[in-house]
C-alpha positions in Angstrom: -10.2 21.8 15.0 -6.7 22.4 13.5 -4.7 18.7 12.4 -1.6 20.1 14.1 -3.5 21.0 17.7 -3.4 18.0 20.3 -7.2 17.6 21.0 -7.8 18.1 24.7 -7.9 15.0 26.8 -7.0 14.0 30.2 -3.0 12.8 30.8 -4.0 9.1 30.2 -5.2 10.0 26.6 -2.0 12.1 26.0 0.2 9.2 27.1 -1.2 7.0 24.7 -1.0 9.3 21.6 2.4 9.4 22.8 2.7 5.9 23.1 1.4 5.6 19.7 3.7 8.5 17.9 6.7 6.8 19.3 5.6 3.2 18.1 4.6 4.7 14.8 7.9 6.3 14.5 9.5 3.1 15.1 7.7 1.3 12.8 8.9 3.4 9.8 12.2 1.6 10.1 10.2 -1.5 9.7 8.4 -0.2 6.4 11.4 1.6 5.0 12.8 -0.5 2.2 15.6 0.4 -0.5 13.8 1.9 -3.8 15.6 -1.4 -5.7 14.8 -5.1 -4.1 16.3 -7.9 -5.2 14.2 -10.6 -6.6 16.6 -13.7 -6.8 19.1 -11.6 -8.3 16.8 -9.6 -10.4 16.5 -5.6 -9.4 12.9 -5.0 -8.9 11.8 -1.1 -8.2 9.6 -0.8 -5.0 7.4 1.2 -7.0 6.7 -1.5 -9.1 5.9 -3.8 -6.3 3.4 -0.4 -5.2 1.9 -0.1 -8.8 1.2 -4.5 -8.4 -0.7 -4.4 -5.3 -2.8 -1.4 -6.8 -3.8 -3.5 -9.4 -4.1 -6.8 -8.0 -5.4 -6.8 -4.8 -7.4 -4.8 -2.3 -11.6 -4.9 -2.2 -11.6 -2.1 -4.8 -8.9 -3.5 -7.3 -11.1 -3.8 -10.6 -10.9 -7.6 -12.2 -11.1 -6.0 -15.6 -8.3 -3.9 -15.1 -7.5 -0.5 -13.2 -7.5 2.9 -14.6 -4.6 5.3 -14.0 -6.7 7.2 -11.8 -7.5 4.1 -9.6 -3.8 3.6 -9.5 -3.3 7.1 -8.3 -6.4 7.0 -5.5 -5.1 3.3 -4.0 -1.3 4.7 -4.0 -2.4 8.3 -2.5 -0.4 9.9 -5.5 -1.1 12.5 -8.0 -2.2 11.4 -11.3 1.2 12.2 -13.2 3.0 10.4 -10.9 0.8 7.3 -11.1 0.9 7.8 -14.8 5.2 7.7 -14.1 4.9 4.7 -12.0 2.9 2.8 -14.1 5.5 3.2 -16.9 7.8 2.2 -14.9 5.7 -1.0 -14.3 5.3 -1.4 -17.3 8.9 -1.4 -18.7 9.8 -4.3 -16.1 7.1 -6.1 -17.7 5.2 -6.1 -14.7 1.8 -4.8 -16.0 0.4 -3.7 -19.2 -1.2 -0.8 -20.2 -4.2 -0.6 -23.3 -7.0 1.5 -24.4 -10.2 1.0 -22.0 -13.5 -0.4 -23.8 -15.7 2.0 -22.4 -13.5 5.4 -22.6 -10.5 5.2 -25.7 -9.3 8.1 -23.6 -9.0 6.2 -20.5 -5.9 3.6 -20.2 -6.8 0.6 -18.3 -3.6 -1.1 -16.5 -3.7 -4.9 -15.8 -0.8 -7.4 -14.2 1.4 -9.3 -16.4 1.5 -13.5 -16.0 4.9 -12.2 -14.5 3.7 -9.3 -12.7 1.1 -11.6 -11.2 3.8 -13.9 -9.8 5.9 -11.2 -8.7 3.2 -9.7 -6.7 2.5 -13.2 -5.3 5.9 -13.6 -4.0 6.0 -10.0 -2.6 2.8 -11.1 -0.7 4.4 -14.0 0.2 7.5 -12.6 1.8 5.2 -9.6 3.6 3.3 -12.6 5.2 6.2 -14.8 6.2 7.7 -11.6 7.9 4.7 -10.7 9.6 4.0 -14.3 10.7 7.3 -14.6 12.1 7.1 -11.6 14.5 3.7 -12.3 15.6 4.3 -16.2 15.6 4.1 -16.1 19.6 1.1 -14.0 20.0 -2.5 -14.9 20.6 -4.3 -14.9 17.2 -6.9 -13.0 18.7 -4.6 -10.0 19.2 -3.3 -10.3 15.7 -7.2 -9.8 14.6 -7.4 -7.1 16.8 -4.3 -5.4 15.5 -5.6 -5.6 11.7 -9.2 -4.5 12.9 -7.4 -1.5 14.7 -5.0 -0.6 11.7 -7.5 -0.7 9.2 -9.8 1.8 11.5 -6.7 4.1 11.8 -6.2 3.8 7.6 -9.7 4.8 7.0 -9.5 7.6 9.5 -6.4 8.6 8.2 -8.0 9.4 4.9 -10.9 11.0 6.3 -8.6 13.6 8.1 -6.5 14.0 4.8 -9.5 14.7 2.8 -10.3 17.8 4.5 
């Protein structure tokens, strides 16, 4: 099936997809942020936070550092784009890049101490924002939303790779 085609479904299923579409379009405004953020008076590029997230969090973040390829995969960008983003984060002092012990042709990217602190502050900010939004929710609803969003993101990735 062509991804641009709406699957055959009953009216209820179509209405649910339309509701989901409208919600995702509205959610875009929640997720959108300026290219440069203020961190206690210091400008921080959003790309630096994305690189830090790619090298410090998630089930697949390597404890011994990440390669540029790892960063590209986690951010869903081309290798050259990941390399440019890592260079920016490196210039900001958030990460370091060095040779891999396993393959000297490969660079390993690791968060600096300052980068880890910045990543933690960014995470705390996001969690506080989400906590504020969901403060009146039943904890089971928060868990269900997290589970369903994980499923959505994982399935979106499988569609993109087709």
